C-alpha positions in Angstrom: 64.0 -28.7 0.8 61.5 -31.5 0.2 59.1 -30.2 2.8 59.5 -26.7 1.3 58.6 -28.0 -2.2 55.6 -30.0 -1.0 54.3 -26.9 0.9 54.8 -24.7 -2.2 53.0 -27.2 -4.4 50.1 -27.4 -1.9 49.8 -23.6 -1.8 49.7 -23.4 -5.6 47.0 -26.1 -5.8 44.9 -24.3 -3.2 45.3 -21.0 -5.0 44.4 -22.6 -8.3 41.2 -24.1 -6.8 40.3 -20.8 -5.2 40.6 -19.0 -8.5 38.4 -21.6 -10.1 35.8 -21.5 -7.4 32.5 -20.4 -8.9 30.9 -17.3 -7.5 27.5 -18.0 -6.0 25.1 -15.4 -7.2 22.1 -14.7 -5.0 18.7 -14.3 -6.7 16.4 -11.3 -5.9 12.7 -10.7 -6.7 11.4 -8.2 -9.2 10.1 -5.9 -6.5 13.3 -5.6 -4.5 14.6 -2.0 -4.4 18.2 -1.1 -4.2 17.7 0.9 -1.0 16.6 -2.2 0.9 19.9 -4.0 0.3 22.7 -2.9 2.6 25.6 -4.1 0.5 27.3 -1.2 -1.3 28.2 -3.4 -4.3 26.8 -6.8 -5.3 26.0 -9.2 -8.1 22.5 -10.6 -8.2 20.3 -12.7 -10.5 17.0 -11.3 -11.7 14.1 -13.7 -12.4 12.1 -13.5 -15.6 9.0 -11.2 -15.9 10.3 -8.1 -14.2 9.3 -5.8 -17.1 6.1 -4.5 -15.4 4.8 -1.1 -14.6 4.2 -2.1 -11.0 8.0 -2.3 -10.5 8.7 1.4 -10.7 11.9 2.9 -11.9 13.1 6.5 -11.3 15.9 7.9 -13.4 18.0 7.1 -16.4 21.5 5.6 -16.3 21.7 6.6 -12.6 18.6 5.4 -10.7 17.1 6.5 -7.3 17.6 3.7 -4.7 13.8 3.1 -4.3 13.6 1.9 -7.9 13.2 -1.8 -8.7 16.7 -3.1 -9.3 15.7 -5.6 -11.9 13.4 -3.3 -13.9 16.1 -0.7 -13.8 18.5 -3.2 -15.3 15.9 -3.9 -18.1 15.5 -0.1 -18.6 19.3 0.3 -19.0 19.5 -2.6 -21.4 21.7 -4.8 -19.3 19.2 -7.6 -19.3 15.8 -8.2 -20.9 12.5 -9.6 -19.5 14.0 -13.1 -19.4 16.2 -12.0 -16.4 19.9 -12.5 -15.9 22.9 -11.5 -13.8 23.6 -7.9 -13.0 26.2 -5.8 -11.1 24.8 -3.1 -8.8 26.9 -0.3 -7.4 25.6 2.2 -4.8 26.5 5.9 -5.3 25.6 9.2 -3.7 22.1 10.7 -4.1 21.4 13.2 -6.8 19.4 16.5 -7.0 17.4 15.2 -9.9 16.6 12.1 -11.9 15.4 12.2 -15.5 12.8 9.8 -16.6 12.7 8.2 -20.0 11.3 5.4 -22.1 13.9 2.7 -22.9 13.8 -1.0 -23.7 10.1 -1.2 -23.1 10.3 0.4 -19.6 9.2 3.9 -18.7 11.1 5.4 -15.9 9.8 8.3 -13.9 11.5 11.6 -13.1 12.3 12.6 -9.5 13.5 15.9 -8.1 15.9 14.5 -5.6 16.8 11.4 -3.5 19.3 10.4 -0.8 20.9 7.5 -2.6 21.5 6.2 -6.1 22.8 3.1 -7.9 24.3 2.1 -11.2 23.6 -1.2 -13.1 26.1 -2.9 -15.3 26.8 -6.4 -16.7 26.9 -9.0 -14.1 30.7 -9.7 -14.2 32.8 -9.3 -11.1 35.3 -6.5 -11.0 38.9 -7.4 -10.4 39.9 -7.3 -6.7 36.3 -7.0 -5.4 34.8 -9.7 -3.3 31.1 -10.1 -3.8 28.7 -11.5 -1.1 26.9 -14.8 -1.7 24.1 -13.7 0.5 22.6 -10.2 0.4 21.9 -8.3 3.6 18.6 -6.5 3.8 17.9 -3.4 5.9 14.7 -4.9 7.4 16.5 -8.0 8.8 19.7 -7.1 10.5 21.0 -9.9 12.6 22.4 -9.6 16.1 24.4 -12.4 17.8 23.4 -13.0 21.4 25.0 -15.5 23.7 22.8 -17.1 26.4 24.0 -18.4 29.7 24.6 -21.9 28.4 26.8 -20.5 25.5 24.2 -21.2 22.9 24.2 -18.6 20.1 20.8 -17.1 19.2 20.3 -15.0 16.2 17.6 -12.4 16.7 16.2 -10.8 13.6 15.5 -7.1 13.8 11.7 -7.0 13.5 11.2 -10.3 15.1 12.5 -9.3 18.6 9.8 -10.0 21.1 9.4 -10.2 24.8 9.9 -13.7 26.2 6.2 -14.2 27.1 5.1 -13.2 23.7 6.6 -16.3 21.9 6.9 -19.0 24.5 8.2 -22.5 23.7 5.5 -25.0 22.7 5.0 -27.2 25.7 4.6 -31.0 25.6 1.2 -32.5 26.2 2.4 -33.5 29.6 3.4 -30.0 30.4 0.1 -28.6 29.2 -1.9 -31.0 31.5 0.3 -30.0 34.4 -0.2 -26.3 33.9 -3.8 -26.2 32.8 -5.5 -28.7 35.1 -6.9 -26.7 38.0 -6.3 -27.9 41.6 -9.6 -28.7 43.4 -10.4 -26.2 46.1 -13.4 -25.3 48.2 -14.0 -21.6 47.8 -16.3 -19.1 46.1 -17.4 -19.5 42.5 -15.5 -17.8 39.7 -17.4 -17.8 36.4 -14.2 -17.6 34.3 -12.9 -20.9 35.4 -13.7 -24.3 33.9 -13.8 -26.2 37.2 -17.4 -26.7 38.2 -16.6 -26.8 42.0 -16.8 -23.4 43.8 -13.6 -21.7 44.9 -12.6 -19.0 47.3 -9.0 -18.7 46.3 -7.7 -15.1 46.5 -7.5 -13.1 43.3 -3.8 -12.8 43.8 -3.4 -16.6 43.7 -5.6 -16.7 40.6 -3.4 -14.1 38.8 -0.3 -16.0 39.6 -1.8 -19.1 38.1 -2.8 -17.2 35.0 0.6 -15.8 34.5 2.2 -19.2 34.8 -0.3 -20.6 32.3 0.4 -17.8 29.9 4.1 -18.6 29.9 3.5 -22.2 29.0 0.7 -22.0 26.4 1.5 -21.5 22.8 0.2 -18.5 20.9 -0.7 -16.4 24.0 1.6 -13.6 22.8 0.1 -10.6 24.5 -0.8 -11.1 28.2 -1.9 -7.4 28.5 -3.1 -7.6 32.1 -6.2 -8.7 30.3 -8.5 -9.3 33.3 -7.6 -6.0 35.0 -7.6 -3.4 32.2 -8.7 0.0 33.5 -8.0 -0.9 37.2 -5.4 0.4 39.7 -2.4 -1.5 40.8 -4.3 -2.9 43.7 -6.7 -4.7 41.4 -5.0 -8.0 42.3 -6.6 -7.7 45.8 -10.1 -7.3 44.4 -12.7 -9.9 43.5 -12.7 -10.5 39.8 -16.5 -10.1 39.6 -16.5 -6.4 40.4 -18.2 -4.5 37.6 -15.5 -1.7 37.4 -12.6 -4.0 36.6 -12.9 -3.9 32.8 -14.5 -7.2 32.0 -14.3 -6.7 28.3 -11.1 -8.7 28.5 -12.8 -11.5 30.5 -12.8 -14.3 28.0 -9.1 -14.5 27.3 -8.7 -15.1 31.1 -10.9 -18.1 30.8 -8.7 -19.2 27.9 -5.7 -19.3 30.2 -7.4 -21.8 32.4 -8.8 -24.1 29.7 -7.6 -27.7 30.1 -8.0 -28.4 26.4 -4.8 -29.4 24.6 -5.7 -27.8 21.3 -5.3 -24.1 20.5 -8.8 -24.3 19.0 -10.2 -24.4 22.5 -8.5 -21.1 23.5 -10.7 -18.1 24.0 -14.0 -19.9 24.6 -17.0 -17.4 25.0 -17.9 -16.4 28.5 -21.1 -17.4 30.2 -24.3 -15.5 29.8 -23.7 -13.8 33.1 -20.3 -12.6 31.9 -21.7 -11.2 28.6 -24.4 -9.2 30.5 -21.7 -7.9 32.8 -19.5 -6.8 29.9 -22.4 -4.9 28.3 -23.2 -3.1 31.6 -19.6 -2.2 32.3 -19.3 -0.6 28.8 -22.5 1.4 29.1 -24.4 -0.7 26.5 -27.6 -2.6 27.1 -27.9 -6.1 25.8 -30.9 -5.0 23.8 -28.8 -2.5 22.0 -26.1 -5.1 21.1 -28.5 -7.8 20.1 -30.6 -5.4 17.9 -28.2 -3.2 16.0 -29.4 -0.4 13.8 -30.6 -1.6 10.3 -27.9 -1.3 7.6 -28.3 0.7 4.4 -28.3 -2.3 2.1 -27.8 -2.0 -1.6 -29.1 -5.3 -3.0 -28.2 -4.5 -6.6 -24.7 -3.4 -5.9 -23.3 0.1 -5.8 -21.7 1.3 -9.1 -20.8 4.6 -7.5 -18.3 2.8 -5.2 -16.0 1.0 -7.7 -13.1 -0.1 -5.4 -11.1 -3.3 -5.0 -11.1 -3.9 -1.3 -9.1 -6.3 0.9 -9.9 -6.7 4.6 -7.0 -7.8 6.9 -8.8 -9.5 9.8 -7.0 -10.0 13.1 -6.9 -13.8 13.8 -4.4 -13.6 16.6 -5.0 -15.4 19.9 -5.2 -12.1 21.8 -8.5 -11.3 20.3 -10.3 -14.3 21.8 -13.2 -16.3 20.2 -16.0 -13.9 21.2 -14.3 -10.8 19.7 -13.3 -12.8 16.6 -17.0 -13.5 16.1 -17.8 -9.8 16.6 -15.2 -9.0 13.9 -16.8 -11.4 11.5 -20.2 -9.8 12.1 -18.7 -6.4 11.5 -17.1 -7.5 8.1 -20.4 -9.1 7.1 -22.3 -5.8 7.9 -19.7 -3.8 5.9 -20.2 -6.2 2.9 -23.9 -5.7 3.1 -23.6 -1.9 3.4 -21.1 -1.7 0.5 -23.4 -3.5 -2.0 -20.9 -5.9 -3.5 -21.2 -6.3 -7.3 -19.1 -6.7 -10.4 -19.9 -3.1 -11.4 -19.3 -1.7 -7.9 -17.1 -2.7 -5.0 -15.4 -6.1 -4.8 -14.2 -7.5 -1.6 -11.7 -10.1 -0.4 -10.5 -11.2 3.0 -7.0 -12.0 4.3 -6.6 -13.3 7.9 -3.4 -12.7 9.7 -1.7 -14.2 12.8 1.8 -15.5 12.7 1.4 -15.7 8.9 -1.2 -14.2 6.6 -3.4 -16.3 4.3 -6.2 -15.4 1.8 -9.6 -16.5 2.9 -11.1 -15.5 -0.5 -10.1 -13.0 -3.2 -11.8 -10.3 -5.2 -13.3 -12.6 -7.9 -14.5 -15.3 -5.6 -17.9 -13.6 -4.8 -19.8 -10.9 -6.6 -22.7 -10.2 -4.2 -23.0 -9.2 -0.6 -24.9 -12.4 0.5 -22.2 -14.8 -0.7 -19.5 -12.6 0.9 -21.3 -12.6 4.2 -21.8 -16.4 4.1 -18.1 -16.9 3.3 -17.1 -14.6 6.2 -19.3 -16.6 8.6 -17.4 -19.8 7.8 -13.9 -18.3 8.5 -12.2 -20.0 11.5 -9.6 -18.3 13.7 -5.9 -18.9 12.8 -4.3 -17.8 16.1 -0.7 -16.7 16.7 0.8 -13.2 16.9 -0.5 -10.0 15.3 2.0 -9.6 12.5 0.4 -6.7 10.6 3.5 -5.7 8.8 3.9 -9.2 7.4 0.3 -9.2 6.3 0.6 -5.9 4.5 3.7 -7.2 2.6 1.7 -10.3 1.7 -1.2 -8.2 0.3 1.1 -5.9 -1.6 2.8 -8.8 -3.4 0.0 -11.3 -3.7 -3.5 -10.0 -3.4 -4.1 -7.2 -6.0 -3.2 -9.3 -9.0 -5.2 -9.7 -12.2 -5.5 -13.4 -11.5 -7.2 -12.6 -8.2 -9.7 -10.3 -9.8 -7.9 -6.9 -9.6 -9.6 -4.7 -12.1 -6.9 -2.1 -12.7 -9.3 0.9 -13.1 -10.6 0.5 -9.6 -8.6 1.9 -6.6 -6.9 -0.7 -4.4 -8.0 -0.4 -0.7 -6.8 -2.3 2.3 -8.7 -2.1 5.7 -6.6 -3.4 8.5 -8.4 -4.6 11.7 -6.1 -4.5 14.7 -6.9 -5.6 18.3 -4.7 -3.5 20.5 -1.4 -3.2 18.6 0.7 -5.1 16.1 3.5 -7.5 17.2 5.8 -6.4 14.3 6.7 -3.2 12.5 4.4 -1.8 9.9 6.1 1.4 8.6 8.3 -0.1 5.9 5.6 -2.6 4.6 3.1 0.2 4.5 5.4 2.5 2.6 6.0 -0.1 0.0 2.2 -0.7 -0.3 1.5 3.0 -0.7 4.1 3.2 -3.4 2.2 0.4 -5.2 -0.9 2.6 -5.1 -2.7 0.8 -2.2 -4.8 3.0 0.1 -4.5 1.7 3.7 -7.1 2.2 6.3 -6.7 1.2 10.0 -9.5 0.2 12.3 -7.9 -0.1 15.7 -10.0 -1.5 18.6 -9.1 -1.1 22.3 -5.8 0.7 21.8 -3.0 0.4 24.3 -3.7 2.0 27.7 -1.0 4.3 29.2 0.3 1.4 31.4 0.6 -0.8 28.2 2.3 1.6 25.8 5.8 0.3 26.8 4.8 -3.0 25.2 4.0 -1.4 21.8 6.9 -2.1 19.4 6.2 0.8 17.1 4.6 3.9 18.7 2.2 5.8 16.4 2.2 2.9 14.0 -1.1 4.1 12.4 0.3 7.5 11.4 3.4 5.8 9.9 1.2 3.4 7.8 -1.6 5.5 6.3 -1.6 7.6 3.1 -2.5 10.8 5.0 -2.3 11.6 8.7 -5.4 13.8 8.8 -7.6 11.2 10.4 -9.4 10.2 7.2 -7.6 6.8 7.0 -7.9 5.8 10.6 -10.7 4.9 12.9 -10.2 4.1 16.6 -12.9 2.2 18.4 -12.8 2.1 22.2 -14.6 -1.3 22.5 -15.4 -4.3 20.3 -19.0 -4.0 21.4 -19.3 -0.6 19.8 -17.7 -1.7 16.5 -21.0 -1.8 14.7 -21.3 2.0 15.0 -18.4 2.6 12.5 -19.8 0.4 9.6 -21.4 3.4 7.8 -18.5 5.8 8.4 -16.0 3.3 7.1 -18.1 2.5 4.0 -18.4 6.2 3.2 -14.7 6.7 3.4 -13.6 3.7 1.3 -16.2 4.7 -1.4 -14.9 8.3 -1.5 -12.6 7.6 -4.5 -11.8 11.4 -4.9 -9.9 11.2 -1.6 -8.1 7.9 -2.1 -4.8 9.6 -2.7 -2.6 6.5 -2.7 -4.2 5.3 -5.9 -3.3 8.6 -7.6 -0.2 8.7 -9.9 1.0 11.1 -12.5 -0.5 8.8 -15.1 -4.0 8.3 -13.7 -5.0 11.5 -11.9 -5.3 14.3 -14.5 -7.8 16.0 -16.8 -5.6 16.8 -19.9 -7.0 19.2 -22.4 -5.3 19.6 -25.8 -5.7 23.0 -27.4 -4.8 22.5 -31.1 -4.0 25.2 -33.7 -6.0 24.5 -36.8 -5.0 27.6 -38.7 -4.3 27.8 -42.5 -0.5 28.0 -41.9 -0.5 24.5 -40.4 -1.7 22.6 -43.5 -3.4 19.2 -43.8 -0.3 17.0 -43.6 1.2 18.8 -40.6 -2.2 18.8 -38.9 -2.2 15.0 -39.1 1.3 15.0 -37.6 0.0 17.2 -34.7 -2.8 14.7 -34.1 -0.3 11.8 -34.0 1.7 13.8 -31.4 -1.5 14.2 -29.3 -2.3 10.5 -29.6 1.3 9.5 -28.6 1.0 11.6 -25.4 -2.6 10.4 -24.6 -1.7 6.7 -24.9 0.9 6.9 -22.2 -1.8 7.7 -19.6 -4.2 5.4 -17.8 -7.5 6.5 -19.2 -11.0 5.8 -17.7 -13.8 7.8 -16.1 -12.0 7.5 -12.7 -8.4 7.8 -14.0 -7.0 10.3 -16.5 -9.5 11.9 -18.8 -8.7 13.5 -22.2 -10.5 16.5 -23.9 -9.6 18.5 -27.1 -10.3 21.9 -28.5 -9.4 23.0 -32.1 -9.1 26.7 -32.9 -8.6 29.2 -35.7 -10.4 32.6 -35.4 -13.1 30.6 -33.8 -13.0 27.6 -31.4 -14.5 24.1 -31.6 -14.9 21.6 -28.8 -13.8 18.3 -30.4 -14.7 16.2 -27.3 -15.1 16.9 -23.6 -13.5 15.1 -20.6 -16.5 12.9 -20.0 -17.1 11.9 -23.6 -14.8 8.9 -23.8 -13.7 6.6 -20.9 -11.4 4.1 -22.6 -8.0 4.6 -24.2 -9.1 3.1 -27.5 -12.1 5.4 -27.8 -9.9 8.5 -27.0 -7.4 7.5 -29.7 -10.1 6.9 -32.2 -11.7 10.3 -31.5 -8.3 12.0 -31.9 -7.9 10.3 -35.3 -11.3 11.6 -36.4 -10.6 15.3 -35.8 -10.9 17.1 -39.1 -8.7 20.0 -40.1 -10.5 23.3 -39.9 -8.2 26.0 -41.4 -8.4 29.8 -40.7 -6.7 32.4 -38.6 -4.9 32.2 -35.2 -6.6 33.5 -32.1 -4.7 31.7 -29.4 -5.9 33.9 -26.5 -9.5 33.3 -27.3 -8.8 29.6 -27.5 -7.3 29.5 -24.0 -10.4 31.3 -22.6 -12.7 28.8 -24.5 -10.8 25.8 -23.1 -11.0 27.2 -19.6 -14.8 27.5 -19.9 -15.7 24.5 -21.9 -13.1 22.0 -20.6 -11.4 22.9 -17.3 -14.4 24.5 -15.6 -16.0 21.0 -15.7 -12.9 19.2 -14.4 -13.3 17.0 -11.3 -12.1 18.6 -8.0 -9.6 15.8 -7.4 -8.1 16.0 -10.9 -4.9 17.9 -11.9 -5.9 20.2 -14.7 -3.3 20.1 -17.5 -3.5 22.1 -20.7 -1.2 21.2 -23.6 -1.4 23.9 -26.4 0.2 23.4 -29.8 0.6 26.3 -32.2 2.7 27.3 -35.2 2.5 31.1 -35.2 2.0 34.3 -33.4 -1.5 34.9 -32.1 -3.8 37.7 -33.5 -5.0 38.5 -30.0 -3.5 38.8 -26.5 -2.5 35.5 -24.8 -1.2 36.9 -21.5 -4.5 37.8 -19.7 -6.3 34.5 -20.7 -3.2 32.5 -19.7 -2.9 34.2 -16.3 -6.6 33.6 -15.6 -6.1 29.9 -16.4 -3.1 29.7 -14.1 -5.1 31.3 -11.3 -7.8 28.7 -11.8 -5.3 25.9 -11.2 -4.6 24.9 -14.8 -1.0 23.7 -15.4 -0.2 24.9 -18.9 2.4 23.5 -21.4 3.0 25.3 -24.6 4.6 23.7 -27.7 5.6 26.1 -30.5 6.4 25.0 -34.1 8.1 26.9 -36.9 6.9 30.6 -36.6 5.5 30.4 -33.1 6.6 33.4 -30.9 8.8 32.5 -28.0 7.5 35.3 -25.8 3.9 34.1 -26.2 4.9 30.5 -25.5 6.5 31.6 -22.2 3.4 33.7 -21.3 1.1 30.7 -21.9 3.3 28.3 -20.0 3.2 27.7 -16.2 6.3 28.8 -14.4 9.1 27.8 -14.6 9.0 28.4 -18.4 12.0 26.0 -19.2 9.9 23.1 -17.9 6.6 24.0 -19.5 7.5 25.8 -22.8 9.0 24.0 -25.8 9.9 25.0 -29.3 10.7 22.8 -32.4 11.6 24.0 -35.9 9.6 21.4 -37.8 6.3 19.5 -37.2 8.2 16.2 -37.9 10.3 16.8 -34.8 7.3 17.0 -32.4 7.7 13.4 -31.4 10.9 14.3 -29.6 8.9 16.1 -26.9 6.5 13.2 -26.0 8.8 11.7 -23.4 9.9 15.1 -22.1 6.4 16.3 -21.5 5.4 13.1 -19.6 8.6 13.3 -17.5 7.9 16.8 -16.5 4.2 16.0 -15.7 5.4 13.1 -13.5 8.2 15.1 -11.9 5.7 17.8 -10.8 3.4 15.2 -9.5 6.0 13.1 -7.6 7.4 16.2 -5.9 4.2 16.7 -3.9 4.6 15.8 -0.2 2.8 12.7 1.2 1.3 14.5 4.2 
């Protein structure tokens, strides 16, 4: 009995302690989306500062899973911008998500999505066990037992071949594996031993492979010395000109006796360089005297972009090709014409981990940028492009780093061969943030090497469009200079930078305002306030959304055109200055006038949106002018007040009518349609396919 009582007491004490055990709540970042977390239900803590337009939210009450979890919680009123604990529950996808403006956050509309989530107060539900660590879809873990019973955890995207991430050898091991054995044979220019050698190429290849397995950072031993040869290449002399000597210098790197990675990839001898040019069909004169660049010394205001270059600093590129890459970037900077009124440029170097060499605001002219590029030293390591894209997405295009907001964000990724991690997910997140991604790939994988590529077709999975505009493949590093001008032309073509386009910055919006006598002075001011409330929700500049306005009675008057004002404040001031006209109501003529005076001058890359406000039936026909506008690509919204005719509103509006035609009984109730109009505009935009 005593033993029983003691055991009962111990059990009660254990249960009491368990009940009192405090739940550990994991913290998540502002940019974390629900779809990236595998757990179906979890409690998490949001940090301060998540109320930001860059953390996008889709839906109201029920949110699409690629919304920011923390900003959705702010939108729903569960927390505010100071952060706090929230409870997230995954639910099934919906056929439509309604956007709204709530608690200082504007959520966007979305036609459909595969998964949704709910947000509530961060209190555990009874009977539910919550994880103390969240599981993310990009880092699933697999337990693998090795022969000696050690347990290795391999993270999804980090799985590599053994020779790609070898253990770091001790100095003794390095000396043992890198010091060449003296021999008396024919000279090989790629070795560091001054004595001549006649060792067979097969023996040399074996030595290289052994060295590759024991040297740190040599993550891609891509049959470097024998690219483009048959399988019998190992029996050939390495000096034959048809053996693809563009990969010669990394071979030399394998045989270096230096203990520091900085000595890897030393440039080949003059004889090697000449041989490389001959094997590629280039003369040394052509390489040493490239074509003069089209320099713009005063900057190029017609190319206003914020540009980040991701330069490949991995060991596979070698020292010589790293220098060619720097020359290329310097030439691009010169051709761009860097200036505060035109393009700005920063550089991020990636290897195992990315780091910013200099940001957008560091230099404001091409000469300083070129000098800074020349001083960059190689990092080494793997070619983790996906990791670099995530870094740029989160850290580079910030106001503190010189991001200008009104200029498109562009990333140009330089890749030698192929990445050593996955790029698709990181690229998708960057695209959703409005970043235009270009890839310049040099010496892509040969057929025999494609089995080593972690993510086939990685370029098509990364870019904004798969039509070839966002990708340039260069067969050799020695022909890289030829793509300077084509690349500059593409990154400066802001009309085609589709990833920078959103529903709020890619339209020409023309307001057609009824100024007839039935409206009255007081109601006309209410209409102007309605126009201003819509306009201020958009990103207004000469490269973003532009606003124009027409007032009509029997006649028409252009209040201001699309190119008149390029700032939000100027547009709002111009709206406020519009004077009431008074007269009849010829809505059909006003639509024709707006088509001719506003939308015929719209930019080709802009979505043409007409918002017409009227309070009565028109004295003329509206159907024919409206149909002509629709055929010319104008998306028409009609808002009727008081005595407006429903049949005319529907004729003016783009199909479907229920999403483009609205009616309100009093002018004072116009404000109710501000959010609805913006939601519908965004829904229409977001439903467009990526490719």
